[in-house]
C-alpha positions as CSV (number, residue, x, y, z in Angstrom):
1,M,0.0,0.0,0.0
2,P,2.7,2.6,0.9
3,H,4.4,1.8,-2.5
4,Q,1.1,2.4,-4.4
5,L,0.6,5.7,-2.5
6,L,4.1,6.9,-3.5
7,I,3.4,6.1,-7.2
8,A,0.1,8.0,-7.0
9,Q,1.9,11.0,-5.4
10,E,4.7,11.0,-8.1
11,T,2.1,10.8,-10.9
12,D,0.2,13.8,-9.5
13,E,3.4,15.8,-9.1
14,T,4.6,15.1,-12.7
15,A,1.2,15.3,-14.4
16,M,1.1,17.9,-17.2
17,I,-1.9,19.7,-18.7
18,R,-2.1,21.0,-22.3
19,Y,-2.3,24.7,-22.7
20,S,-5.6,26.2,-24.1
21,P,-6.9,29.7,-24.4
22,E,-8.9,29.2,-21.2
23,F,-5.7,28.6,-19.2
24,K,-5.3,31.1,-16.3
25,F,-1.9,32.1,-15.2
26,K,-1.5,32.5,-11.5
27,D,-1.5,36.1,-10.3
28,G,1.9,37.5,-9.2
29,L,5.3,38.5,-10.3
30,Y,7.3,36.3,-12.7
31,L,11.0,36.8,-12.5
32,N,11.9,34.7,-15.5
33,I,10.5,32.5,-18.2
34,E,11.0,29.4,-16.1
35,D,8.5,30.8,-13.6
36,V,6.0,31.2,-16.4
37,K,6.6,27.7,-17.7
38,T,5.8,26.3,-14.2
39,N,3.1,28.9,-13.6
40,D,4.8,29.6,-10.3
41,P,5.0,33.4,-9.6
42,I,5.7,35.4,-6.5
43,P,2.3,36.2,-4.9
44,L,1.8,39.9,-4.8
45,A,0.5,39.6,-1.2
46,R,4.1,38.7,-0.1
47,I,5.4,42.1,-1.3
48,V,6.1,44.7,1.4
49,T,4.6,48.0,0.2
50,D,2.4,50.9,1.1
51,L,1.1,51.3,-2.5
52,G,-2.3,49.8,-1.8
53,S,-4.4,47.6,-4.1
54,Y,-2.8,45.0,-6.5
55,N,-3.4,46.2,-10.0
56,K,-1.5,47.4,-13.1
57,D,-0.7,50.8,-11.5
58,F,0.5,48.9,-8.4
59,V,2.9,46.8,-10.5
60,D,4.0,49.9,-12.5
61,E,4.8,51.8,-9.3
62,L,6.7,48.8,-8.0
63,Y,8.8,48.7,-11.1
64,K,9.7,52.4,-10.8
65,S,10.9,51.9,-7.3
66,G,14.0,50.0,-8.5
67,K,13.7,47.1,-6.1
68,I,11.0,45.3,-4.1
69,I,11.0,43.7,-0.6
70,L,9.2,40.5,0.0
71,Y,9.0,37.5,2.3
72,D,9.6,33.9,1.1
73,D,8.0,30.7,2.2
74,Y,10.2,30.7,5.3
75,G,9.4,34.2,6.3
76,I,12.8,35.5,5.3
77,Q,12.9,39.0,3.8
78,R,14.4,39.2,0.3
79,Y,15.3,42.0,-2.1
80,I,14.7,41.7,-5.8
81,Y,15.7,44.4,-8.4
82,T,12.8,45.2,-10.6
83,K,14.9,45.1,-13.7
84,H,15.0,41.3,-13.2
85,I,11.2,41.0,-13.4
86,W,10.0,39.1,-16.6
87,G,6.4,40.2,-16.1
88,Y,3.3,39.6,-14.0
89,A,-0.2,38.1,-14.2
90,E,-3.5,39.7,-13.1
91,D,-6.8,37.9,-13.2
92,G,-5.1,35.1,-15.1
93,R,-3.9,37.5,-17.8
94,L,-0.2,37.7,-18.6
95,F,1.8,40.9,-19.0
96,I,5.5,41.0,-20.2
97,M,8.1,43.7,-19.6
98,V,9.1,45.3,-22.9
99,G,11.2,48.4,-23.2
100,G,10.4,49.5,-19.6
101,Q,6.7,49.0,-20.0
102,F,4.3,46.1,-19.0
103,M,2.3,45.0,-22.0
104,R,-0.4,42.3,-22.3
105,I,0.7,39.2,-24.1
106,I,-1.7,36.5,-25.2
107,I,0.0,33.2,-25.4
108,Q,-1.3,31.4,-28.5
109,G,1.1,28.4,-28.1
110,S,4.7,27.7,-28.6
111,I,4.9,30.6,-31.0
112,S,2.8,33.7,-30.5
113,I,2.1,36.9,-32.3
114,F,2.8,39.8,-29.9
115,T,1.4,43.3,-30.6
116,A,3.0,46.3,-28.9
117,S,2.8,50.0,-29.2
118,A,6.1,51.7,-30.2
119,T,7.0,54.7,-27.9
120,T,9.2,57.5,-29.2
121,H,10.5,60.7,-27.6
122,E,9.2,63.8,-29.4
123,R,10.7,67.2,-28.9
124,K,8.2,69.9,-28.1
125,T,8.5,73.7,-27.5
126,F,8.3,74.7,-23.9
127,Q,5.4,77.0,-23.1
128,P,5.9,78.8,-19.8
129,R,2.1,79.1,-19.2
130,D,1.5,75.4,-20.0
131,T,0.8,74.0,-16.5
132,T,0.8,70.5,-17.9
133,V,4.5,70.5,-18.7
134,Y,6.7,68.6,-16.3
135,S,3.6,67.4,-14.4
136,T,5.1,64.0,-14.2
137,T,8.7,62.8,-14.4
138,T,7.8,59.5,-15.9
139,D,6.1,60.8,-19.1
140,L,8.1,64.0,-19.8
141,Y,11.8,64.5,-20.2
142,R,13.4,68.0,-20.1
143,S,16.3,68.7,-22.3
144,H,19.3,70.7,-21.3
145,N,17.9,73.5,-23.5
146,K,15.0,74.8,-21.4
147,K,13.2,75.9,-24.5
148,Y,12.2,72.3,-25.2
149,Y,11.0,69.2,-23.5
150,Y,10.6,65.6,-24.6
151,A,7.3,63.8,-24.3
152,N,6.7,60.1,-24.7
153,V,4.5,59.6,-27.8
154,T,2.8,56.3,-28.4
155,G,3.0,55.6,-32.1
156,E,1.7,52.8,-34.4
157,R,1.4,49.3,-33.1
158,Q,4.0,46.8,-34.1
159,E,3.9,43.1,-34.3
160,Y,6.5,40.7,-33.0
161,L,7.0,36.9,-32.8
162,F,7.4,35.5,-29.3
163,D,9.0,32.1,-29.0
164,F,8.0,30.6,-25.6
165,E,10.7,27.9,-25.5
166,S,13.6,30.3,-25.9
167,N,12.0,33.4,-24.4
168,T,12.8,35.3,-27.6
169,L,10.9,38.3,-28.8
170,A,11.8,39.2,-32.4
171,A,10.5,41.1,-35.4
172,Y,7.5,39.8,-37.2
173,N,8.9,38.8,-40.6
174,V,9.6,35.8,-42.9
175,D,13.3,35.5,-42.0
176,V,12.7,35.3,-38.3
177,F,9.8,33.0,-38.6
178,E,11.7,30.6,-40.8
179,K,14.4,30.3,-38.1
180,L,11.7,29.2,-35.6
181,L,9.9,27.0,-38.1
182,V,13.0,25.0,-39.0
183,R,12.4,23.0,-35.8
184,D,9.6,21.3,-37.6
185,A,11.1,19.7,-40.7
186,V,7.8,18.9,-42.4
187,L,6.2,22.3,-42.0
188,F,9.5,24.1,-42.8
189,T,9.8,22.2,-46.1
190,E,6.3,23.1,-47.1
191,Y,6.7,26.8,-46.0
192,A,10.1,27.1,-47.8
193,S,8.5,26.1,-51.1
194,L,6.0,29.0,-51.0
195,R,6.5,32.2,-53.1
196,K,7.8,35.1,-51.1
197,R,4.5,36.9,-51.1
198,D,2.6,33.9,-49.9
199,K,5.2,33.3,-47.1
200,K,4.3,36.6,-45.5
201,I,0.5,36.1,-45.9
202,K,0.6,32.6,-44.4
203,I,2.8,33.2,-41.3
204,G,-0.3,33.1,-39.1
205,E,-1.6,29.9,-40.6
206,F,1.8,28.1,-40.1
207,I,2.0,29.4,-36.5
208,R,-1.3,27.7,-35.8
209,R,-0.2,24.5,-37.4
210,Y,3.2,24.6,-35.6
211,N,1.4,25.2,-32.3
212,T,-0.9,22.2,-33.0
213,N,2.1,20.0,-33.6
214,H,4.1,21.4,-30.6
215,P,1.6,22.2,-27.8
216,L,2.6,23.8,-24.6
217,Y,2.2,21.9,-21.3
218,F,2.1,23.1,-17.7
219,P,2.4,21.2,-14.5
220,A,-1.1,20.2,-13.3
221,N,-0.2,20.9,-9.7
222,S,0.8,24.5,-10.5
223,L,-2.9,25.3,-10.7
224,H,-3.1,24.7,-6.9
225,N,0.4,25.8,-5.9
226,T,0.3,28.7,-3.3
227,G,3.7,30.1,-3.6
228,K,7.4,29.7,-4.2
229,V,10.7,29.8,-2.4
230,I,13.0,32.7,-3.4
231,D,16.7,31.8,-3.7
Protein backbone atom coordinates (compact mmCIF):
# COMPACT_ATOMS: atom_id res chain seq x y z
CA MET A 1 0.00 0.00 0.00
CA PRO A 2 2.74 2.58 0.85
CA HIS A 3 4.39 1.81 -2.49
CA GLN A 4 1.12 2.41 -4.37
CA LEU A 5 0.63 5.66 -2.46
CA LEU A 6 4.10 6.85 -3.48
CA ILE A 7 3.42 6.09 -7.16
CA ALA A 8 0.14 8.01 -7.02
CA GLN A 9 1.89 11.00 -5.45
CA GLU A 10 4.68 11.00 -8.05
CA THR A 11 2.13 10.76 -10.86
CA ASP A 12 0.23 13.75 -9.50
CA GLU A 13 3.42 15.81 -9.14
CA THR A 14 4.63 15.09 -12.68
CA ALA A 15 1.24 15.34 -14.43
CA MET A 16 1.07 17.94 -17.20
CA ILE A 17 -1.92 19.68 -18.72
CA ARG A 18 -2.09 20.95 -22.29
CA TYR A 19 -2.33 24.71 -22.72
CA SER A 20 -5.55 26.17 -24.09
CA PRO A 21 -6.89 29.74 -24.42
CA GLU A 22 -8.90 29.16 -21.23
CA PHE A 23 -5.73 28.59 -19.21
CA LYS A 24 -5.32 31.05 -16.33
CA PHE A 25 -1.88 32.12 -15.20
CA LYS A 26 -1.52 32.53 -11.47
CA ASP A 27 -1.51 36.15 -10.31
CA GLY A 28 1.86 37.46 -9.17
CA LEU A 29 5.32 38.50 -10.34
CA TYR A 30 7.27 36.28 -12.74
CA LEU A 31 11.01 36.79 -12.46
CA ASN A 32 11.90 34.71 -15.53
CA ILE A 33 10.49 32.47 -18.24
CA GLU A 34 10.97 29.38 -16.05
CA ASP A 35 8.51 30.84 -13.56
CA VAL A 36 6.04 31.24 -16.43
CA LYS A 37 6.61 27.69 -17.68
CA THR A 38 5.84 26.29 -14.24
CA ASN A 39 3.09 28.86 -13.58
CA ASP A 40 4.82 29.62 -10.30
CA PRO A 41 4.99 33.39 -9.62
CA ILE A 42 5.72 35.35 -6.48
CA PRO A 43 2.31 36.18 -4.94
CA LEU A 44 1.78 39.94 -4.77
CA ALA A 45 0.52 39.56 -1.20
CA ARG A 46 4.08 38.72 -0.12
CA ILE A 47 5.43 42.06 -1.26
CA VAL A 48 6.09 44.66 1.43
CA THR A 49 4.64 47.96 0.21
CA ASP A 50 2.38 50.87 1.09
CA LEU A 51 1.11 51.29 -2.47
CA GLY A 52 -2.32 49.81 -1.81
CA SER A 53 -4.37 47.59 -4.11
CA TYR A 54 -2.81 45.05 -6.46
CA ASN A 55 -3.43 46.19 -10.05
CA LYS A 56 -1.48 47.42 -13.08
CA ASP A 57 -0.72 50.79 -11.46
CA PHE A 58 0.51 48.93 -8.39
CA VAL A 59 2.93 46.85 -10.46
CA ASP A 60 4.05 49.88 -12.48
CA GLU A 61 4.85 51.76 -9.28
CA LEU A 62 6.74 48.76 -7.96
CA TYR A 63 8.83 48.67 -11.12
CA LYS A 64 9.70 52.36 -10.85
CA SER A 65 10.89 51.86 -7.28
CA GLY A 66 13.96 49.97 -8.53
CA LYS A 67 13.69 47.07 -6.11
CA ILE A 68 11.04 45.29 -4.09
CA ILE A 69 11.00 43.71 -0.63
CA LEU A 70 9.16 40.46 -0.02
CA TYR A 71 8.98 37.46 2.29
CA ASP A 72 9.62 33.93 1.06
CA ASP A 73 8.00 30.67 2.21
CA TYR A 74 10.18 30.66 5.32
CA GLY A 75 9.35 34.23 6.33
CA ILE A 76 12.79 35.46 5.30
CA GLN A 77 12.94 38.96 3.84
CA ARG A 78 14.35 39.16 0.30
CA TYR A 79 15.26 41.99 -2.05
CA ILE A 80 14.72 41.75 -5.80
CA TYR A 81 15.73 44.36 -8.37
CA THR A 82 12.77 45.19 -10.58
CA LYS A 83 14.93 45.10 -13.72
CA HIS A 84 14.98 41.32 -13.23
CA ILE A 85 11.20 41.00 -13.44
CA TRP A 86 10.00 39.14 -16.56
CA GLY A 87 6.39 40.18 -16.09
CA TYR A 88 3.31 39.55 -14.01
CA ALA A 89 -0.20 38.13 -14.18
CA GLU A 90 -3.47 39.73 -13.10
CA ASP A 91 -6.82 37.92 -13.18
CA GLY A 92 -5.12 35.11 -15.09
CA ARG A 93 -3.86 37.46 -17.83
CA LEU A 94 -0.15 37.66 -18.57
CA PHE A 95 1.85 40.88 -18.96
CA ILE A 96 5.45 41.01 -20.18
CA MET A 97 8.06 43.71 -19.60
CA VAL A 98 9.12 45.26 -22.91
CA GLY A 99 11.15 48.45 -23.18
CA GLY A 100 10.43 49.50 -19.61
CA GLN A 101 6.67 48.97 -19.96
CA PHE A 102 4.34 46.13 -19.01
CA MET A 103 2.29 44.98 -21.98
CA ARG A 104 -0.41 42.34 -22.25
CA ILE A 105 0.74 39.22 -24.08
CA ILE A 106 -1.68 36.54 -25.22
CA ILE A 107 0.02 33.15 -25.39
CA GLN A 108 -1.25 31.37 -28.49
CA GLY A 109 1.07 28.40 -28.08
CA SER A 110 4.75 27.66 -28.58
CA ILE A 111 4.93 30.63 -30.97
CA SER A 112 2.75 33.71 -30.48
CA ILE A 113 2.14 36.95 -32.34
CA PHE A 114 2.76 39.78 -29.89
CA THR A 115 1.44 43.28 -30.61
CA ALA A 116 2.99 46.28 -28.87
CA SER A 117 2.83 50.05 -29.19
CA ALA A 118 6.09 51.70 -30.19
CA THR A 119 6.95 54.65 -27.93
CA THR A 120 9.18 57.46 -29.16
CA HIS A 121 10.46 60.72 -27.64
CA GLU A 122 9.17 63.81 -29.44
CA ARG A 123 10.74 67.22 -28.88
CA LYS A 124 8.19 69.93 -28.09
CA THR A 125 8.51 73.66 -27.52
CA PHE A 126 8.31 74.71 -23.88
CA GLN A 127 5.40 77.04 -23.11
CA PRO A 128 5.87 78.85 -19.76
CA ARG A 129 2.10 79.10 -19.23
CA ASP A 130 1.51 75.44 -20.00
CA THR A 131 0.81 74.00 -16.54
CA THR A 132 0.78 70.45 -17.88
CA VAL A 133 4.46 70.53 -18.75
CA TYR A 134 6.68 68.60 -16.29
CA SER A 135 3.60 67.44 -14.38
CA THR A 136 5.11 63.96 -14.22
CA THR A 137 8.70 62.81 -14.36
CA THR A 138 7.76 59.48 -15.91
CA ASP A 139 6.13 60.83 -19.05
CA LEU A 140 8.07 64.01 -19.76
CA TYR A 141 11.78 64.55 -20.21
CA ARG A 142 13.36 68.01 -20.06
CA SER A 143 16.33 68.68 -22.33
CA HIS A 144 19.33 70.74 -21.29
CA ASN A 145 17.93 73.52 -23.46
CA LYS A 146 14.99 74.75 -21.38
CA LYS A 147 13.16 75.93 -24.49
CA TYR A 148 12.25 72.33 -25.21
CA TYR A 149 11.03 69.21 -23.47
CA TYR A 150 10.61 65.63 -24.60
CA ALA A 151 7.32 63.78 -24.32
CA ASN A 152 6.66 60.06 -24.69
CA VAL A 153 4.48 59.62 -27.76
CA THR A 154 2.79 56.30 -28.40
CA GLY A 155 2.99 55.56 -32.10
CA GLU A 156 1.72 52.84 -34.36
CA ARG A 157 1.35 49.31 -33.07
CA GLN A 158 4.04 46.84 -34.10
CA GLU A 159 3.92 43.07 -34.30
CA TYR A 160 6.55 40.68 -32.97
CA LEU A 161 7.02 36.93 -32.77
CA PHE A 162 7.39 35.51 -29.27
CA ASP A 163 9.01 32.09 -28.97
CA PHE A 164 7.95 30.60 -25.65
CA GLU A 165 10.66 27.92 -25.48
CA SER A 166 13.64 30.26 -25.94
CA ASN A 167 11.98 33.35 -24.41
CA THR A 168 12.77 35.26 -27.62
CA LEU A 169 10.91 38.35 -28.81
CA ALA A 170 11.81 39.18 -32.41
CA ALA A 171 10.54 41.10 -35.42
CA TYR A 172 7.48 39.77 -37.22
CA ASN A 173 8.89 38.83 -40.62
CA VAL A 174 9.56 35.84 -42.85
CA ASP A 175 13.27 35.52 -42.05
CA VAL A 176 12.70 35.34 -38.30
CA PHE A 177 9.76 32.97 -38.63
CA GLU A 178 11.74 30.57 -40.81
CA LYS A 179 14.41 30.31 -38.11
CA LEU A 180 11.72 29.23 -35.65
CA LEU A 181 9.88 26.96 -38.06
CA VAL A 182 13.04 25.01 -38.96
CA ARG A 183 12.45 22.96 -35.79
CA ASP A 184 9.56 21.25 -37.61
CA ALA A 185 11.10 19.73 -40.75
CA VAL A 186 7.78 18.91 -42.45
CA LEU A 187 6.24 22.34 -41.97
CA PHE A 188 9.50 24.10 -42.80
CA THR A 189 9.83 22.25 -46.12
CA GLU A 190 6.27 23.15 -47.06
CA TYR A 191 6.71 26.78 -46.02
CA ALA A 192 10.06 27.13 -47.81
CA SER A 193 8.45 26.07 -51.09
CA LEU A 194 6.00 29.00 -51.04
CA ARG A 195 6.46 32.16 -53.06
CA LYS A 196 7.85 35.13 -51.12
CA ARG A 197 4.49 36.94 -51.12
CA ASP A 198 2.63 33.86 -49.88
CA LYS A 199 5.16 33.31 -47.11
CA LYS A 200 4.28 36.64 -45.54
CA ILE A 201 0.54 36.08 -45.91
CA LYS A 202 0.63 32.59 -44.40
CA ILE A 203 2.76 33.22 -41.31
CA GLY A 204 -0.33 33.14 -39.10
CA GLU A 205 -1.56 29.88 -40.63
CA PHE A 206 1.78 28.14 -40.12
CA ILE A 207 2.02 29.41 -36.54
CA ARG A 208 -1.32 27.73 -35.79
CA ARG A 209 -0.16 24.49 -37.41
CA TYR A 210 3.16 24.60 -35.58
CA ASN A 211 1.40 25.16 -32.25
CA THR A 212 -0.88 22.20 -32.96
CA ASN A 213 2.14 19.98 -33.60
CA HIS A 214 4.10 21.36 -30.64
CA PRO A 215 1.64 22.21 -27.85
CA LEU A 216 2.61 23.81 -24.55
CA TYR A 217 2.20 21.89 -21.31
CA PHE A 218 2.10 23.14 -17.74
CA PRO A 219 2.41 21.20 -14.47
CA ALA A 220 -1.07 20.24 -13.31
CA ASN A 221 -0.17 20.89 -9.67
CA SER A 222 0.80 24.48 -10.54
CA LEU A 223 -2.91 25.28 -10.66
CA HIS A 224 -3.10 24.68 -6.93
CA ASN A 225 0.35 25.84 -5.88
CA THR A 226 0.25 28.68 -3.34
CA GLY A 227 3.73 30.14 -3.62
CA LYS A 228 7.42 29.70 -4.21
CA VAL A 229 10.73 29.83 -2.42
CA ILE A 230 12.99 32.71 -3.44
CA ASP A 231 16.67 31.83 -3.74
